[in-house]
N, C-alpha and C positions, 0 to 999 in steps of 0.2 A: 834751346830744344835739346831735351836728350832721348838718347835711346831705351826702350825698353828689353829689355836683355831677354831670352828668352828664359825662364823663372830656372834661379840654379837649384840643383836638387845633389845635397850632398853625399861623398862618396863615404864616410866614417857614420860611425853609431852614434844616433845622439842622446845624451843620456835626458832625463827629467823631463819625457815628453807625455803627453795625455793622450789615452786612445780615446778617438773621436766615437760618439754617440753614432751619426750617421757619414758615413765615409764618402757619399752620394754630397750631400748636403758642402762639404771640405771640399772635393774637388769645385762646385757651384762655386764658394768662399774663397778659392785660389784663385780663381780665374777674375774672376771680381776684383780682387786685389792687385791681381796683375797692371789689370788694364786702368787701375789709378795713377792721378801724377804723384810722385814721389813727393814726402813730406821735408826733405831736404833738400839742397843741389847741389850740383858739383861745386861750385861758387864758394858755397856756406862752407862746405867741407874743407876745402886747402885755405879760407879764411881761418878757420880755428887752428887748423893744422901750423898756421903762419903765428898765431898766437903763442900756441904748444911750445911753438920753436921756441921763443922768448923763456916761456916756463924752463923743458930744456936747462938752456943756458944759463940759469938763474937770474934772468933778467926780471921774472916774473912771478908770481904768486898762486894758486891752486885751489879753487875751491865749488867742492862736488856737495851739494846739499838738496834735498828734499823728502818725500814721502817714503816710507818702507814699498808700499802698494799704494800704486796710486785708486781713489774711488773714483769711480765713473759718477755718482752722482757732486764734485767738485769740481766742475767744467766748466761753471759760470764764470763772463767778465770778472766780476768781484773777487772767489777766490783764488781767478790765477793771478792776477791783477796783485792780490795780498801775498802771496808767496813769491812773486818776482820779487815785490817791495821787500820781503824777506830775506832772500839770497842777497841781493843790493845791501843790508844793512848789517848782513853775518860777513861780505866783503869787506866792508870799512872799516869793522873791527878788525878782520887782518890784516888790513891796510897801516890801519892806525901808526903802528913802533916806529915804523922806518919807511911811510909817504910810499911803498912798495905796491905796485900797478897788479893788480889780477883778475885772473883769467875767472869768469864765473859760470859753473855749470851745473844746471837742475839737474835732479831726477826728477824728470816733470817731462807732459806730454809723451809717453811711451809707456812709465813704470809699471805696468799692469799685471806682471807675472812675476812668479816667486817659487824657489825651487824647495822642494818642502823631504824632508828626510822619511816621509812615511807617505805612504800613497793612500792609506786609508785612516781614520780616525775613530773611537766611538764613542757617539754623542746618545745622551741617557738611554744606554743600552743598545742602538740600532748604528751600524757599520756602516759608513759614508766614506764616499772619494772625500780626501782631503780638499781645501782649501787651497786653488793655487791662482788666484787672483782673478779677477773681472775678465779680462780674457781670455778665460779657460771657462768656469764656471762662477757658480755665486755662492756670496756668504751664508746663508740662511742655509741654516743647518734642517735641509729636507732632501730626501733622494730626486725628486726633481732639479731643486737648484744647483746640485751637488754634479751632476751630468756634465763632463765636457761638450760644450756647445759649439759649432764651429760658427757659429752664428754672432756669437760676440765678438768676434774679429770686426765685423764690421762695424761697431759701434768705437772699438777701439781705434781702429783709422779715422774715423768722423770726429772725434771727439779730440783726437792728436790734432788733426790737420785745425780746427776751431783754436785749439791751443796754438800752435805752429805759425797762426795767422796774427795772432793777439802778441806773441814777443817778436815777430818781424814789424809790425809795425807803430808798436809803441816807445821801441831802443834803439838810440843808435845803434851799430850796427860795431864800432869799437870797442861800444863797452855794454855791451847787450849781454845776458844771460843766455846761453848755450842751452840747449837739452841734451840727455842723456840716459840711459837707460839699460837692463839688464838684457839683451839678445837672448831670449830663451827660448821664446817658444816656434822654431824653425817654420811651421807652417806658414808665419805672419811674415818672419823677416828675410826668408826667403824669397817672396814676390815682389818686396822692393830692391833686390840686387841689381844696379841698374848701370849701362853700362856710359860715359863721359864723353861725347862723339869728338870730341879735342883731342883728350889726350891718349882716349881708349880704356884707361883704367877704369876699372869699376870701384862702385863705390854703394854703402847701405842707403838706400834712401829711407827709414826709417827715423834714423837719430843721428846729432851731428857726432856724437861720440857713444859707442857700444862698448857694454863690456861684457865678460864672460866671469861667473861666480867661480867658488870654490869648487863646488858639486860637477861642474860643467868643465875644466879647465885643462882636461887628462889630453896629453900632446897629437895623439891619433883619435880625437873622439871630432863628435862635427860641428860642435863651437867654434874650436882651432881653427877650424878649416875655414866657417865662414869669414874669423878675421884677418885669415891668411891673405883671403881674395879680394878683401876692401880696402880702399885706398885714404881712409878716415883715420882720426886717432883715433885707437883702441887702449881697452885697460883690459887687466887683467885680475880678480881678489887674488892675493895669497893668502891661504893660510899654514896651520899649523905643523900640515905632513908634506909640505912641499919641501923639498929634495935640494942641496949646490946643486948637482947634477939636473936636475929638474928645472931648477932654476937657468940654467944655462941653457937646455935645450929650449922651452919656452921664447925666451930671450933671440934666439937666432931661427925660430919656426916663424915668430910673428916679426922680427925687424933687424933681417938679415942682412940689409947694407947700411947698419947703425947710421939713420936718419934722425934727428934731432923732430922733435913732437910729434914722432909715432906712437911712441911704446907708452905707455903709464905701469904702472905695477904698485895694486890699492892693496898694504898690506895688514891682513884682520889677523893676528896671531893671538888676542887676550893675554891679558895680561899674567898669567902664569906661565905661557909658552914664549910673550916676547922676552922673560930672562931668558930663557934658554937656547931662542933659534936667531934672537936677532941679529946678532954679529956675526952669527955663520951665515946666513942669507945675504948679510949685505957688504960681506968680505967677500963673498960669489959676486954678487953683482958689482963690485967695482974690478975686479978681476978681470970680466968677461963683457960688460953692457954700460962703462959710465954714463951713456949720455939715455939711459933709459930712464924716464921720469917716478922716481920717489915720492908715494903718498902714502899716508896714515891713516886709516878707519881703527879708530878705536874702541867699537862700536859693535861690533859683529862678533868677536870672539869672545866676549863679555855678557852674551846675552844667560839668566837663571830665572829659574824658577821661585817665583817669592811662598809664603807660608801661605797665601792664599790658594795658591794656584798660577797664577798670572807671571807671564812670561815678564821680566825687568830686565833694568839694566841698571848697574849703581856708576853715578858720578865718581867715585873715589879709584873705581878700578879703570875707568876712561881715562882720568888723568893721570894713573900712576903709567898706563900703557902708553903714553903720549911720550912720559919724562924716562920711561924703561929707552924706548925707542928712541928717544933724541938722542939719549946717550949713549948708544950705541954707534948712532951715526956719526957724530961728534968720534969716537974711538976708531971711525975707519974710515973717517975722513969722506964720507958720502954723504951728499945735500938731501935733505927733506923739501920736497919743493910742493906738499901740500898737503887737506885736509878733508876726509869725506864722511859725512854725517846722515844719520837720518835724524833727519828734524821738521818740527812743522811751526808755524807763526802761530797755530792756537792754545791754547792755553790747555795744555793735555796733564795730565797726571799718570806719566806710563813708566818712567824713569826716578831711580829713588833717587834725593838731592835735591839743595839747594830748596828748602822746603816742603819737598815733599818726601812723604814716609812711605814705606807698606803699605801701611791700614788705606792711604788715599788711595792708591791702582783700584782698588772697589770702590771705596765713598763719593769720588771725584768723578774724573773727566778720562774715559779709556776707550779710546775712540776708535786705535789703529788695526786695520783688517789684517795686518798679521804680527810684524816684532815693533818692542815701543818704540816710541821716537822721544827726543828731547822736545820740550816746549822752546818758545822765543828766550827766554832769560838763562836756562839750561845751555844754550845753543850758543848764545854770547858768551856765556860763561867758560865756556869750552872752547872754545874759538882764544878768548886771551890767555888760558894757561898755555893753551899749543903753540901762539906767539912768545910765550917766555920761555916753554922750553926749547925752543931753539936758540 
């Protein structure tokens, strides 16, 4: 049995938060969430950290993959099972070259929110709040749908609970797919900062591995404050604006005691920035925090607009970034511990390459709610190229 700690309230400013339309409803939802059972247990958090110890020491590889933003309508048993199977298949490909064990983590059971560059967009001449994920507002381009609604957090919890149950009861613990999501919406996350009654340590009960993105990783921001407070393995996205000093400060803040299995840095530089900054950042990391786990996300820095206006990513850019980053790692005696992908088992045509042209982005299957994902064939190819690049 765990103790439901009093809801954590951040002391620092929280970026990328929505202004809820009904503050009274927000209070009601927050109280309800605090009364619910956590979605992950202290035992599970400790079990993943133990496995991440092996990743940190180079004894296992790390794979993190799944949807850009999970749609609420894909939480039936068939869809979840298909996504778990897909992640397992990617892990098999990753392990194939030298039979390395892989710690598998899905962007699953809670990846409902996305940071956005702009708060509004123009749709057919109408100014609407931007879609921020179904935990906040609806995808449909109407004023009613796009108004941030705290009641959506009820559904987020219920769907995540169902998925967690399926994950926990259909897989052995030692080879299971663990869960992860961007811990972005603090009104939701704060309700699940719980305390382990045995150790007294706090943990985040919404997911096994929470991460903070490039837009919210400010060292004096509320999202980093959240990761500081909890005992989970945590991750931070590292983009092209990160400095050597900033990287050092981040590692000291989130892993002051240099613990194995604690901190993952997910580099999402983009192919152009990877050429300029990979060596500088990896050199700084080797100087100050050698036990930090280095993971490459070769997708988020390579998003672009196709001629038809759709967001896409090029497999050539993805492959080139991996090779550039791997070369920089070798030059600086740094180990790359794993890879992070936005990918789906479905036959989507959202990224260009391996049989998908720019024309296909409109003519075929483009179903993502936000950023373009690799389809199954493309994802398997990228994992194979990643292994070769190491």
